[in-house]
Structures are given as C-alpha cells and as structure tokens.
C-alpha positions in Angstrom: 6.1 -2.5 -17.0 5.6 -6.0 -16.4 7.6 -8.7 -17.9 6.3 -12.0 -18.8 8.4 -15.0 -20.0 10.3 -15.1 -23.4 8.6 -17.9 -25.4 5.4 -16.0 -24.8 6.5 -12.5 -23.9 3.6 -9.7 -22.8 4.6 -6.7 -21.7 2.2 -5.4 -19.5 1.7 -1.4 -19.0 0.5 0.7 -15.8 -2.5 2.4 -16.1 -5.7 1.8 -17.9 -6.4 3.2 -21.4 -10.4 4.3 -23.1 -11.0 2.6 -26.4 -13.7 1.4 -29.2 -13.8 -1.3 -31.3 -12.9 -1.0 -35.1 -14.2 -1.8 -37.6 -13.2 -5.7 -39.5 -12.0 -8.9 -37.5 -8.9 -11.4 -38.5 -9.9 -15.1 -38.0 -7.9 -17.1 -35.8 -7.7 -20.9 -35.2 -6.3 -21.5 -31.6 -6.6 -25.0 -32.2 -7.2 -28.3 -34.6 -11.0 -27.5 -35.3 -11.5 -24.4 -33.5 -12.2 -21.2 -35.1 -12.1 -17.3 -33.3 -11.8 -13.7 -34.5 -9.4 -11.3 -33.6 -10.9 -7.6 -33.0 -8.8 -4.8 -33.2 -8.9 -1.7 -30.3 -8.6 2.2 -31.5 -7.2 4.0 -28.0 -8.7 7.2 -27.3 -6.8 8.5 -24.4 -3.1 8.5 -23.7 -1.4 5.4 -23.7 2.4 4.8 -21.7 5.3 6.1 -23.1 7.3 2.9 -23.5 3.7 1.9 -26.0 4.6 4.9 -28.0 7.5 4.3 -30.2 5.4 0.9 -31.1 2.0 2.6 -31.5 4.2 5.4 -34.2 4.8 2.4 -36.1 1.1 1.1 -36.8 0.7 -1.3 -34.3 -2.9 -1.9 -33.1 -4.0 -3.5 -29.8 -6.1 -6.5 -30.2 -8.2 -9.5 -28.4 -10.2 -12.1 -29.4 -14.0 -12.3 -29.4 -13.6 -15.3 -26.9 -12.5 -12.7 -24.8 -15.6 -10.9 -25.2 -17.7 -14.1 -24.2 -18.7 -15.7 -27.5 -17.8 -19.6 -27.5 -15.1 -20.8 -29.8 -17.1 -21.3 -33.4 -19.6 -19.4 -32.8 -19.7 -18.0 -36.1 -19.3 -19.2 -39.9 -17.3 -16.7 -41.4 -15.5 -13.2 -40.9 -18.6 -10.9 -42.1 -20.8 -12.7 -39.4 -18.2 -12.2 -36.7 -18.1 -8.4 -37.7 -22.0 -8.1 -38.1 -22.3 -9.1 -34.6 -19.3 -6.9 -33.2 -20.5 -4.1 -34.7 -24.3 -4.5 -33.7 -23.3 -5.4 -30.0 -20.2 -3.5 -29.4 -20.6 -0.6 -32.3 -21.0 2.3 -29.9 -19.8 1.0 -27.0 -16.6 2.3 -24.8 -14.1 -0.2 -23.4 -11.6 0.2 -20.5 -8.1 -2.1 -21.0 -4.7 -2.2 -19.8 -2.2 -2.1 -22.4 0.4 -5.3 -23.0 2.8 -6.0 -25.9 3.3 -9.2 -26.8 6.4 -10.8 -28.3 7.5 -7.3 -28.9 4.8 -7.5 -32.9 1.6 -6.1 -31.6 -0.2 -4.7 -28.8 -2.6 -6.6 -26.7 -5.6 -5.6 -24.3 -5.9 -7.0 -21.1 -8.5 -6.6 -18.2 -11.3 -5.5 -20.7 -13.8 -4.0 -19.5 -17.3 -2.3 -21.5 -17.9 1.0 -19.5 -21.3 3.1 -19.4 -21.4 4.9 -23.3 -22.2 8.5 -24.1 -24.7 9.6 -27.1 -21.7 9.4 -29.3 -17.9 8.5 -29.6 -15.9 11.5 -30.9 -13.3 9.8 -32.8 -11.5 12.0 -33.9 -10.7 13.7 -29.9 -8.3 12.9 -27.6 -10.3 12.2 -24.1 -8.4 13.2 -21.0 -8.0 10.8 -17.6 -9.5 12.7 -14.8 -9.2 10.7 -11.2 -12.0 10.4 -9.1 -11.8 10.0 -5.5 -14.6 8.3 -3.6 -18.4 7.3 -4.3 -21.7 9.2 -3.9 -22.3 6.1 -1.3 -18.9 5.9 0.5 -17.4 9.5 -0.2 -13.8 10.6 0.9 -13.5 11.4 4.3 -17.1 10.8 4.6 -18.3 13.8 2.9 -15.9 16.4 4.3 -14.8 18.2 1.7 -13.0 21.4 4.0 -10.6 18.2 5.0 -10.6 16.8 1.2 -9.6 20.3 0.0 -7.5 20.5 2.9 -5.5 17.0 2.0 -5.3 19.0 -1.6 -3.4 21.7 -0.3 -1.3 20.2 2.1 0.1 17.8 -0.1 -1.5 15.2 1.6 -2.1 11.7 -0.6 -6.0 11.2 -1.7 -6.5 7.7 -1.1 -8.0 5.3 -4.1 -6.2 5.9 -6.7 -3.2 3.3 -8.0 -0.7 2.6 -10.8 -2.7 0.3 -11.9 -5.6 2.7 -12.6 -3.2 5.3 -13.7 -1.0 5.8 -17.5 1.9 7.9 -16.7 1.9 10.5 -19.4 3.5 14.2 -20.1 -0.7 15.4 -20.6 -0.8 18.0 -18.1 -3.7 16.7 -15.3 -6.3 20.1 -14.7 -8.5 18.1 -12.8 -9.9 16.3 -9.7 -13.4 15.0 -8.9 -14.7 14.3 -5.6 -18.0 11.5 -5.9 -20.5 12.4 -3.0 -23.8 13.7 -2.3 -25.8 16.9 -1.4 -28.3 17.4 1.7 -31.3 16.2 -0.4 -29.0 12.9 -1.1 -28.9 13.8 -4.9 -25.6 12.0 -6.5 -22.9 15.3 -7.2 -19.1 15.9 -8.1 -17.1 17.9 -6.6 -14.7 19.2 -9.4 -11.6 21.1 -8.5 -9.3 22.9 -10.8 -6.0 24.9 -11.0 -6.6 28.5 -12.5 -3.0 30.4 -13.1 -1.5 27.6 -14.4 -4.3 25.9 -16.6 -3.0 22.3 -14.5 -1.3 21.2 -11.5 2.1 21.4 -11.7 2.8 18.1 -10.0 0.6 14.9 -9.6 2.2 11.8 -8.0 1.2 8.1 -7.4 2.6 6.9 -4.4 2.4 5.3 -0.9 -1.5 6.1 -0.1 -3.2 7.3 -2.9 -2.4 10.6 -5.6 -0.4 13.3 -4.7 -1.2 16.4 -6.0 0.6 20.2 -5.5 -1.8 23.4 -5.5 -1.9 26.8 -3.9 -5.3 28.0 -2.4 -5.1 31.3 -4.2 -4.8 29.2 -7.5 -7.8 26.4 -7.1 -11.2 27.0 -8.4 -14.4 24.9 -7.9 -17.5 23.5 -9.1 -20.8 21.2 -8.2 -21.6 19.5 -11.0 -24.6 16.8 -10.9 -24.8 13.2 -12.0 -27.9 14.3 -14.8 -26.1 16.8 -15.8 -26.7 17.0 -19.9 -23.1 18.0 -20.3 -21.8 14.9 -18.5 -24.4 12.8 -19.5 -23.7 13.4 -23.3 -20.1 13.8 -23.1 -18.1 12.5 -20.7 -17.4 8.3 -20.2 -17.5 7.8 -16.3 -16.0 4.2 -15.6 -18.1 1.8 -12.9 -14.9 -0.3 -12.0 -12.2 2.1 -11.9 -11.9 5.4 -10.5 -11.8 7.4 -13.5 -12.9 10.0 -15.8 -12.6 10.6 -19.6 -13.6 13.5 -20.9 -12.6 15.2 -24.3 -10.4 18.1 -24.7 -13.3 20.7 -25.9 -15.5 19.4 -23.3 -12.8 20.5 -20.9 -12.5 23.7 -22.0 -16.6 24.1 -21.6 -16.7 22.6 -17.9 -13.8 24.8 -16.9 -16.0 28.3 -17.7 -18.2 27.3 -15.0 -15.5 27.3 -12.1 -15.0 29.9 -9.9 -12.1 30.6 -7.4 -11.8 29.0 -4.0 -10.1 32.3 -2.8 -10.8 35.7 -4.1 -8.1 37.8 -5.3 -6.6 40.8 -3.0 -8.0 44.3 -5.0 -5.5 46.5 -3.3 -1.9 44.9 -3.7 -0.6 48.5 -3.1 -0.3 47.5 0.5 1.2 44.3 0.2 4.9 44.1 1.0 7.6 44.4 -2.1 9.2 41.3 -0.5 7.3 38.0 0.5 7.8 36.9 4.1 8.8 34.0 2.7 12.0 35.9 0.7 12.7 37.9 3.7 13.2 34.4 6.0 15.6 33.4 3.4 17.5 36.8 3.1 17.9 36.7 6.7 19.7 33.3 6.7 21.6 34.2 4.1 23.0 36.8 6.2 23.6 34.7 9.3 25.2 32.3 6.8 28.0 35.2 5.8 31.6 35.2 6.2 32.6 37.9 9.2 34.9 39.3 6.5 32.4 39.7 4.1 31.6 43.3 4.1 31.3 45.9 1.9 33.7 49.2 1.4 30.9 51.5 3.1 30.6 49.3 5.9 34.8 49.0 6.3 34.7 52.6 6.0 32.3 53.4 8.9 34.3 51.3 10.9 37.6 53.0 10.9 38.4 55.2 13.8 41.0 58.2 13.9 43.9 57.5 15.8 43.2 58.3 19.5 47.5 59.3 21.1 48.4 56.7 18.7 46.4 54.0 20.5 43.8 52.1 18.0 44.5 48.4 18.7 43.4 46.5 21.8 46.7 45.6 22.7 47.7 49.1 22.8 45.2 49.9 24.4 45.4 47.4 27.4 49.3 47.8 27.3 48.1 51.9 28.2 45.9 51.1 31.1 48.6 48.8 32.6 50.8 51.6 32.3 48.7 53.7 34.0 47.8 51.8 36.4 51.9 51.5 37.1 52.1 55.4 37.2 49.5 56.4 39.9 49.7 60.4 39.5 47.3 61.0 42.1 48.5 64.4 42.6 49.3 66.1 39.2 45.9 66.6 37.4 45.2 66.3 33.4 44.6 69.3 31.4 41.1 69.6 30.1 42.3 68.2 26.6 43.4 65.4 28.1 41.0 64.6 30.1 38.5 64.6 26.7 41.3 62.7 24.9 41.3 60.3 27.6 37.7 59.7 27.9 37.8 59.3 24.1 40.3 56.6 24.6 37.8 55.0 27.3 34.8 55.1 24.8 37.1 53.7 21.8 38.3 50.6 24.0 34.7 50.0 24.8 33.4 50.2 21.1 36.4 47.9 20.1 35.4 45.7 23.1 31.3 45.8 22.4 32.4 45.1 18.2 34.9 42.2 19.1 32.0 40.1 21.5 29.6 40.9 18.8 31.8 39.6 15.8 32.2 36.7 18.4 28.6 36.5 18.6 28.0 36.7 15.2 30.8 33.9 14.4 28.7 31.6 17.2 25.9 32.4 15.4 27.1 31.9 12.4 27.8 28.3 13.3 25.3 27.4 14.7 22.9 28.3 11.7 25.3 26.1 9.4 25.1 23.3 11.9 21.6 23.3 12.2 21.2 24.1 8.5 22.8 20.8 8.2 21.2 19.0 10.5 17.9 20.3 8.6 19.6 19.1 5.5 20.2 15.7 7.0 16.7 15.1 8.6 14.9 16.3 4.9 17.5 14.0 3.0 16.5 10.9 4.8 12.9 11.7 4.6 12.8 11.9 1.2 15.4 8.6 0.7 13.0 7.1 3.2 9.7 8.1 0.9 11.4 7.3 -1.9 12.3 3.7 -0.6 8.6 3.3 0.7 7.5 4.2 -3.0 10.2 1.5 -4.5 8.6 -1.3 -2.1 4.8 -0.3 -2.7 5.4 -0.5 -6.9 7.7 -3.8 -6.4 4.9 -5.6 -4.0 2.2 -4.0 -6.0 3.7 -5.9 -9.5 3.4 -8.7 -7.6 0.0 -9.2 -6.6 -1.1 -8.0 -10.1 1.5 -11.4 -11.1 -0.1 -13.1 -8.7 -3.8 -12.0 -9.6 -2.6 -12.6 -13.5 -1.7 -16.2 -12.8 -4.9 -17.0 -10.9 -6.4 -15.9 -14.0 -4.1 -17.6 -16.7 -4.1 -21.1 -15.0 -7.8 -21.3 -15.4 -8.6 -20.6 -11.5 -11.7 -18.5 -10.1 -11.4 -16.5 -6.4 -12.6 -13.5 -5.5 -10.0 -10.4 -6.1 -10.1 -9.1 -2.4 -9.4 -13.4 -1.0 -6.1 -12.8 -3.4 -5.0 -10.0 -1.4 -5.9 -11.1 1.9 -4.2 -13.7 1.4 -1.3 -12.2 0.5 -1.5 -9.7 3.1 -1.9 -12.8 6.3 1.3 -14.6 4.6 3.6 -11.6 4.8 2.6 -10.4 8.2 1.7 -13.7 10.2 3.6 -17.0 10.4 1.1 -19.3 10.1 -1.6 -19.0 7.3 -5.2 -21.2 7.4 -7.3 -21.7 4.5 -10.9 -23.1 5.1 -14.1 -24.1 3.6 -15.8 -26.4 1.9 -13.9 -29.1 -0.3 -12.8 -28.3 -3.7 -13.3 -24.9 -3.5 -9.1 -24.6 -4.4 -7.5 -24.1 -1.3 -4.6 -26.2 -1.8 -4.4 -24.4 -5.0 -4.5 -20.8 -3.6 -1.4 -22.3 -2.0 0.5 -23.8 -5.4 -0.4 -20.2 -7.5 1.2 -18.2 -4.6 4.3 -20.1 -4.7 4.0 -20.1 -8.7 3.7 -16.5 -8.7 7.1 -16.4 -6.3 8.9 -18.4 -8.7 9.5 -21.0 -6.5 10.9 -24.3 -7.9 8.6 -27.3 -6.6 12.3 -27.9 -4.4 11.1 -24.8 -2.1 7.5 -26.1 -1.8 6.8 -28.8 0.5 2.8 -30.2 0.5 2.5 -32.6 3.4 -0.5 -34.3 3.5 -1.6 -34.9 7.4 -2.1 -38.3 8.2 -4.6 -39.1 11.1 -1.8 -41.1 13.1 0.4 -38.4 13.2 0.6 -37.8 17.4 3.9 -35.8 18.0 6.7 -33.9 15.6 8.8 -37.0 15.3 5.5 -37.8 12.5 6.5 -34.8 10.4 10.7 -34.3 10.8 12.0 -37.7 11.7 13.9 -39.4 14.9 17.2 -39.9 16.3 18.7 -44.2 16.1 21.0 -43.9 19.9 22.0 -47.3 18.5 23.6 -46.7 15.5 23.6 -42.8 16.3 22.0 -41.9 12.6 19.6 -39.5 12.4 16.4 -40.8 10.1 14.2 -38.5 8.5 10.8 -38.5 8.3 9.4 -39.2 4.6 7.5 -35.8 4.6 10.6 -34.1 3.4 10.2 -31.8 5.8 13.3 -31.7 7.3 15.5 -31.6 4.1 13.0 -29.0 3.3 14.2 -26.9 6.5 17.6 -27.5 6.7 18.0 -26.0 3.0 16.2 -23.2 3.7 18.2 -22.3 7.0 21.4 -23.0 4.4 19.9 -20.3 1.6 18.7 -17.5 3.4 17.8 -15.5 0.0 16.0 -17.8 -0.7 11.6 -18.2 -0.1 10.1 -21.6 0.8 6.7 -22.5 1.3 5.5 -25.5 4.2 1.9 -26.4 3.6 0.5 -29.1 6.0 -2.7 -30.0 3.3 -5.5 -31.3 5.6 -4.2 -29.9 8.9 -7.2 -31.0 11.1 -7.0 -34.6 10.4 -4.8 -35.1 13.1 -4.7 -33.0 16.2 -2.5 -30.5 15.0 -1.7 -29.5 18.9 0.3 -33.2 19.2 2.0 -33.2 15.7 2.6 -29.3 15.3 3.7 -28.4 19.2 6.6 -27.7 18.9 6.0 -24.9 15.6 3.4 -23.6 18.2 6.4 -22.7 20.6 8.8 -21.6 17.6 6.4 -19.8 15.3 6.0 -16.9 17.9 9.6 -16.2 18.6 11.3 -13.6 17.3 14.9 -14.1 18.2 17.1 -17.0 17.3 13.8 -19.2 16.5 14.8 -23.0 16.0 13.8 -26.7 15.6 15.5 -29.0 17.5 15.5 -32.9 16.1 17.6 -34.1 19.3 19.4 -33.5 22.1 22.3 -30.9 21.3 25.0 -32.9 22.9 24.9 -35.6 21.4 25.4 -33.9 18.0 29.0 -34.9 17.5 28.3 -38.3 17.8 25.4 -38.4 15.1 27.3 -39.6 12.0 25.0 -37.9 10.0 24.7 -34.8 11.8 26.4 -32.3 8.8 23.3 -33.5 6.9 20.6 -33.1 10.1 22.1 -30.5 12.8 20.7 -30.7 16.1 18.8 -27.5 15.5 17.7 -26.1 12.4 17.3 -22.1 12.5 13.8 -20.9 11.7 13.7 -17.6 9.6 11.5 -15.7 8.1 12.0 -17.0 4.5 9.5 -19.9 5.5 6.0 -19.4 4.8 3.8 -22.0 6.9 0.0 -22.4 5.6 -2.2 -25.1 6.2 -5.8 -26.3 4.5 -8.8 -27.6 6.7 -11.9 -29.1 6.0 -14.5 -28.5 8.8 -16.6 -31.6 9.3 -17.4 -34.5 11.9 -14.3 -36.3 10.5 -11.9 -33.8 11.5 -10.7 -32.2 15.0 -11.3 -28.7 16.1 -8.3 -26.1 16.4 -7.5 -25.1 19.9 -6.7 -21.4 20.8 -3.0 -22.2 20.4 -3.1 -22.9 17.1 -6.1 -20.0 16.4 -4.0 -17.4 18.1 -1.1 -17.7 15.9 -2.7 -18.1 12.5 -5.2 -16.1 10.0 -8.2 -18.2 8.9 -9.7 -17.7 6.2 -12.3 -19.0 4.5 -12.6 -18.3 1.1 -15.9 -16.8 -0.3 -17.4 -19.0 -3.4 -17.5 -17.5 -6.5 -20.8 -18.5 -8.6 -20.9 -21.6 -10.9 -21.8 -19.3 -13.9 -18.5 -18.1 -13.6 -16.9 -20.9 -14.5 -18.2 -20.5 -17.6 -15.8 -17.5 -18.5 -12.5 -19.4 -17.8 -9.6 -20.4 -19.9 -6.9 -22.4 -18.6 -3.6 -21.3 -20.4 0.0 -22.9 -20.9 2.6 -20.2 -18.7 6.0 -20.2 -17.7 7.8 -20.3 -14.6 7.8 -16.4 -13.1 11.1 -14.9 -12.1 11.9 -16.3 -8.9 11.4 -13.5 -5.7 14.1 -13.3 -3.3 13.7 -13.5 0.5 15.4 -9.6 0.4 12.6 -8.4 -1.8 10.0 -10.3 -0.1 10.9 -8.8 3.3 10.6 -5.5 2.0 6.7 -6.7 1.4 6.5 -6.7 5.0 6.3 -3.5 7.4 6.4 -4.2 11.5 6.1 -0.8 12.9 7.1 -2.5 16.6 4.6 -1.3 18.4 0.8 -1.3 18.0 -0.5 1.0 15.5 -4.3 0.5 16.4 -6.4 3.7 17.2 -7.9 4.3 20.4 -11.8 3.3 19.2 -10.1 0.1 17.7 -8.8 -1.2 21.1 -12.0 0.4 22.8 -13.6 -2.4 20.3 -11.5 -5.2 21.2 -11.6 -4.7 24.9 -15.5 -4.5 24.5 -15.6 -7.9 22.6 -13.1 -9.8 25.0 -15.2 -8.3 28.0 -18.0 -10.3 26.1 -16.2 -13.0 25.5 -15.1 -13.2 29.5 -18.6 -11.8 30.6 -19.9 -15.4 31.1 -16.6 -17.6 31.7 -16.3 -18.4 27.9 -12.9 -19.7 27.1 -11.0 -18.2 24.3 -10.4 -14.7 24.5 -8.4 -12.1 22.9 -4.7 -11.9 24.0 -1.7 -9.3 23.5 -0.5 -11.9 20.5 -3.7 -11.3 18.6 -3.9 -7.3 19.0 -0.1 -7.3 17.8 -0.6 -9.3 14.9 -4.0 -7.7 13.9 -2.1 -4.2 14.5 0.8 -6.0 11.9 -2.1 -6.8 9.1 -3.7 -3.5 9.2 -0.4 -1.7 8.8 0.8 -4.0 5.7 -2.2 -3.5 3.7 -0.9 -2.6 0.4 -1.9 1.1 -1.5 -3.4 -0.3 -4.4 -5.9 -2.7 -2.2 -9.5 -3.2 -2.8 -9.6 -3.2 0.7 -9.5 0.0 2.7 -8.6 -0.4 6.7 -12.2 -0.1 7.7 -12.8 -3.3 5.5 -9.7 -5.1 6.6 -10.4 -4.6 10.0 -13.5 -6.6 9.6 -11.5 -9.2 7.9 -9.7 -9.2 10.8 -12.6 -9.9 13.6 -13.5 -12.7 11.6 -10.2 -14.6 11.3 -8.6 -14.0 14.8 -11.9 -13.5 17.0 -14.9 -14.6 15.8 -12.8 -18.1 14.9 -13.3 -18.1 19.0 -17.4 -18.0 18.8 -17.9 -21.7 19.0 -19.9 -23.8 21.7 -23.7 -24.6 22.3 -25.9 -22.8 22.8 -26.1 -22.7 26.1 -22.2 -21.7 26.3 -22.4 -18.7 23.4 -25.8 -17.6 22.8 -25.6 -14.8 24.6 -22.7 -13.5 21.9 -25.2 -14.4 18.6 -28.9 -15.8 18.4 -32.3 -14.7 16.4 -35.1 -13.7 17.3 -38.4 -15.2 16.7 -38.3 -12.6 13.4 -35.3 -14.5 12.3 -32.8 -10.9 13.4 -29.5 -11.3 14.8 -29.5 -10.1 18.1 -26.4 -10.7 21.1 -23.7 -8.6 22.4 -21.5 -9.0 19.9 -24.0 -7.7 16.9 -25.0 -5.2 19.4 -21.4 -3.8 20.0 -20.2 -4.3 16.5 -23.2 -1.6 15.8 -22.1 0.2 18.2 -19.1 0.4 16.6 -19.9 1.3 13.1 -17.7 4.5 12.7 -14.4 2.0 13.0 -16.4 -0.2 10.6 -19.5 -1.5 8.7 -18.7 -5.5 9.7 -20.2 -6.9 6.8 -18.3 -10.2 6.8 -18.7 -10.3 11.0 -21.8 -10.0 10.7 -22.5 -12.6 8.2 -20.3 -14.6 10.1 -22.4 -14.1 13.2 -25.9 -14.8 11.6 -24.6 -18.0 10.2 -23.6 -19.7 13.8 -27.0 -18.3 15.0 -28.5 -20.3 12.6 -26.5 -23.0 13.0 -27.1 -22.8 16.6 -30.7 -22.8 16.6 -30.5 -25.8 14.0 -28.1 -27.9 15.8 -28.0 -26.2 19.4 -24.1 -26.1 18.5 -22.0 -24.1 16.3 -18.1 -24.8 15.2 
C-alpha cells in the first residue's frame, strides 16, 4: 500500500477492483464559481484486506464526474448530472485501483471503463481470474506444452504483477492463456485444479505469477472468444490481464473441464509407500544414532561365551598367548579344534560388526554434513528469493509513485518513456533526453527528483553556456597567488562535495541544453571518470597543493564521485547546437521522448502535491542489478556482431564497443518485473538508444545502412539485419527511426 502526504493523505491499495456506478450524485465545489459532481462506485470483486474494515463501516468508493471526461459546470443541478450518469454508464463495468483518502472515505484511482456483458449481476461476487498473453502475442509464442510445464514446475508466468492482483483469501480457481487455434480463431486455454478445487498457493513475485499444482490434479478446457457463456457473463478487461467471472458461472465452466492426465485404474500394483516416503525413511535411518536399536536387534547381536572369550581385547590376548607358546607337536582334540574354529569365526564376526559400525558412523556424519549443507543452501536460496521479491516490490512502489506524481502535476508523458527513463537512470551513469523544444525534457528530470523526495539542494540544473570550454567553467579554478579555490557559479562543486560527504542521500545533476557548447570540452573530465568502477573522483586542482589551499576543507583537491549522484542532460537538436561525439554516446542512454496527441492535453489536471518521503541512496541501490558479466543471449550477441560488421563494412566510424554491449546487458537485466516493456521491446529500445545514435552522416556515408527505394519502402543493411533477427525482437522503434533517417537522407542528403 502506498502512503501519500499528511494534508491530503491517500492510501492506494495493490490490485484492480471491478465495480459499477451507483445511482445518485452529490454536488461538489472544487473552487469559486466551479461545480462538479461526486459519483459513487460499488465494488463487485474482492477488495484489498486493508480496506475491508473501513468497507464494513459503510464507506463507499467515490470519484468526480470531471474524471469521467465531463467539464466543470457541465450540469445545472444534481438531477441533470444523475440522468447523464445513468444514461451513459448505467450498465457499464469499471476497473479501478482503490484508495483511502484521509482515512475517511474511499476513492477510485486509475479508472477505466471495461467491456460490458448483457447485464450486471449486482447481487453476485465476481471472481478475478489472471489471463496470460494476448491473442496476437501469446505466451511462449503459443507453445501450450511449455506453458503447462512452467505451471507444473512452479516457474513464473510473466505478465501479471501486484498492480493488477488484489491479495485476497478468495481461492484462485482458474488460469487462462489467450491465443489462437490453427485457423487463426481467437481462443483461450483454461487450466483448473481438480481435486482441491483451487490452486493451493498463488504468489506474485519476481518475473510474474507462481502457481503450484501437480500433473494429476490439473484439468483443462478450450473456450472461444465468441462463446455465449463468456460473452453474456464474463468481463474481459482490455487494459489489464484480468477476467472477472461470476461465482455461479464458474461452476458452470468447471463442468466442461477434462483431466490433463487420466487416473490409473489399477491401484493394487502401486507400492504401499511412495518413493518419496521410502527415500525419507532411508535418510531417517541413516541419521539414527548407533545406540538406538530395538531389543530384538540387541538380542540377535548377543553371542554365547566361548572359553570365556567374548570381547575383542580378550580375543587378542589369547591370540598373543598362543603365538608365544607355540605348541607345534601337540595336537588339539576335536572338541578343542571346534572351539578354536568357533572362536576365530566369532572374532571375524566381531571385527566385521565393528567395521560396519565405524562405516555407519562415518556415513551418519557424512549424511548429517550433507543435510546441513543442503539446508544451508536452501535457506540461502529462500533468503535470496525473499530479498529479490522485496526489492522488486519496493521498486514497483517507487515507479507507481513516479507515474502518479507525473499525473498529479499535470504532465503528459508516455508510460513506457517513464519506465525507460527509470531503467536508464539506475543502470547507466549518464542519461540524455532528446527531442523537440517544449516536450518536457527538463520537467521529467524535476519530476524524477520529486518522486525521489529530493530537496532543491540535492538537485542541480546547470544551463549550459556556449562559452564553456573546459571543466573549470562548471567546477571552478584555483588562484595560486592567493591559494584560494574559487568555485564556479553553477554550484556544481558544492553539490558534489556535499554528495561525497552524505553517501546516504541521492543527488541529481542535470546539464540543461547540454549541446549548446561542445560537451567533449567542458565535460572532458566527467567522460573519463564516469566509466571508472573503482574509486572514481574529480580533481579540482593538484593534490600536492591541497595543504596550502586555505579553503581546502570546503574544496578538497579530489572529490569522490560515488553512485549516489545521477548525471542527466537535455538536448535540442537543431542548427544552433553541436553534435555529440562517440565518446559521449558510448557512455549515455539517449532517449527521445514520444510526443503524445494534443487532444490528450484536455484531460490534464494539475494538483497541489506535498513532498514525497525521501528515497535513500541505499534504497535506490537496491533497485539496481549488476550481474557483473554480460547476460545477453547468443542470438542477441550475434545481432550486435552483425550490426557492428555492417557499420565497419565501408569504414563508417562509430562501431559498437565492449562498453556499449556491457551497458546494454545491464539495462536488460534491470527491467522491473511489472514493466509494460518485455525483454524484446527493451532490446529494441536499446538498439535505438545505444546503436542508431551513431547512424548519422551523408547519403554517401550511410546510405547503404538505411534508405528508401522508389516505392518509399525501407531498405538497407540495418533493416535487412533487423528483419533477419525477428525472433529476437520486432524492432518496431528501430525500424521507425531508420525510416525517419532514410527520409532525411532523401530530403537533405544528410541525417543527424
């Protein structure tokens, strides 16, 4: 659950709830001369447990008609507003995220109108059902065997996150996979437990949703999209991976399921104990102490005395005596010979038993050690899994806070851009936002700082000046005559010193309009420092002079540059700016923000929002994943090899280096489990941000990489390679960028 500020306290629950609009509205006056109307939402599906107590006190979910698209002062009175509400939304389902405001009343957030059914059964509970994949993008490329194998092995099914699923005690009865049959008709594979009537355990964690079910307890059925039972009764959400099924309809559906594996008829041949029980019994016996024996076993181990010799000590003593006496002439009687034979047999038997006991003791010790080692490994795995899930939960809570902050402040960004920006910020040392002037590049950096809960002193915006020629222009200089360090008026030196002394806090440095001057000049020291992993530091002046500088306590010769500082930049690409060299591009994720439609601006509302709780540097570090090695697949690496070879084909500068590959791998490893981008789409974004930024120059230089034929169809080495690797990604964004560059080449004979 997400906490808001104290003055306007909003608790937002996890998961999505299905509901309908109740009759009746209530007038509201958001400001002088402004009239809006409050409507009320009745939930049909389970709500989060933390809301249940307040729900039992009679609170109802509420929202404003302005949030439904109606302008302020749209209706003269409550009767007219209620009539419009009933006419337009009287038989409509809505999906929303529940919130509790000021601990007094429920509110609806992220409201979405869903597909309706023939009627709304207001007296019945609707059960949430997870749906994996879509008919055009089925899970595992439509491989149903792989889907079922994942389910049986307890592996995650991707696509369902905590933002979708309400934690509830209602048993989970059904899992749905969307896809197509051989004729291309849309159908759904539905899986349901047979014996237990519900999955014993469902868990939302890293990678998606985990279920636990055995093969002989699984049933299945196919349902087509036009099945009247679904059309008339089931709410199939078009934005969230969920269905909502009335409880009575669930029992009807269940009758159409058949077992995945038929039960064995002849059970008489089965062993009384399963192999698992037998294995455990053997392990228990191996761990049993040697003295723990039954009375029967003890009785069997007793031997009659032979000539008073029953112990190993006495037997050994007799043997020694016999060897010393040596009576070769005297022959023993037959009785004596028989006794001696028995004595020898007893001695050997005793020796064997003692050896067996020793071996058993050694085996027990080995078994105990192996068991302890296995338990330790298991505990470590469980602990690692729990930490990973906690990290994922905390990161998703921050991302939701970031997205909510953007909306509350009245900004318009594509949600994928917000995820892309966050992943880039945590996985690379430099993020550059590119695009047209006025598309909100600087605003996005400010909003990210606000979501982190940073104060103005923790965020530095440096408007770049065309006159900047070296790092002294942004950091300062040492006056050797007076032995004083004079910092630049940018305030950058002060912020970096403060950041080095407060490693527990996060800081942001943003170079606004970064390419108004040559970044390779004023940013030169940063270029070399940002790539260092061990003890990176900026040098303000010669360290040998530090003790002689009067204000060295405020401005030390070297400033450690730790990972609690995020470096960002904004650029406008036009004729008045410089272009980045490969030195900059190799170290940065260059993001071009997608511009939304102007019509979307009509729905923007700006609210006064209080500061967020500050995210510490340690908390932010937990968002990061660094595998330490490149984790790209073989196909992904082959793609980069081929792209690099294409760049080198005609001596084009700007190939793909090892640093770029490592950074791309780290970006892909840092995709949050709840991200709207999957790995294939993220790889597409990385090709755009890390490779295609280097495709620039004249028609003669790069025309072989991308161009348009006479029919305006995209051609060239890069489009050809991307299509050859369609199994790795669809490369939608990459092909769009290549097409734009090809058009620029045709029009201007040059592309940036």
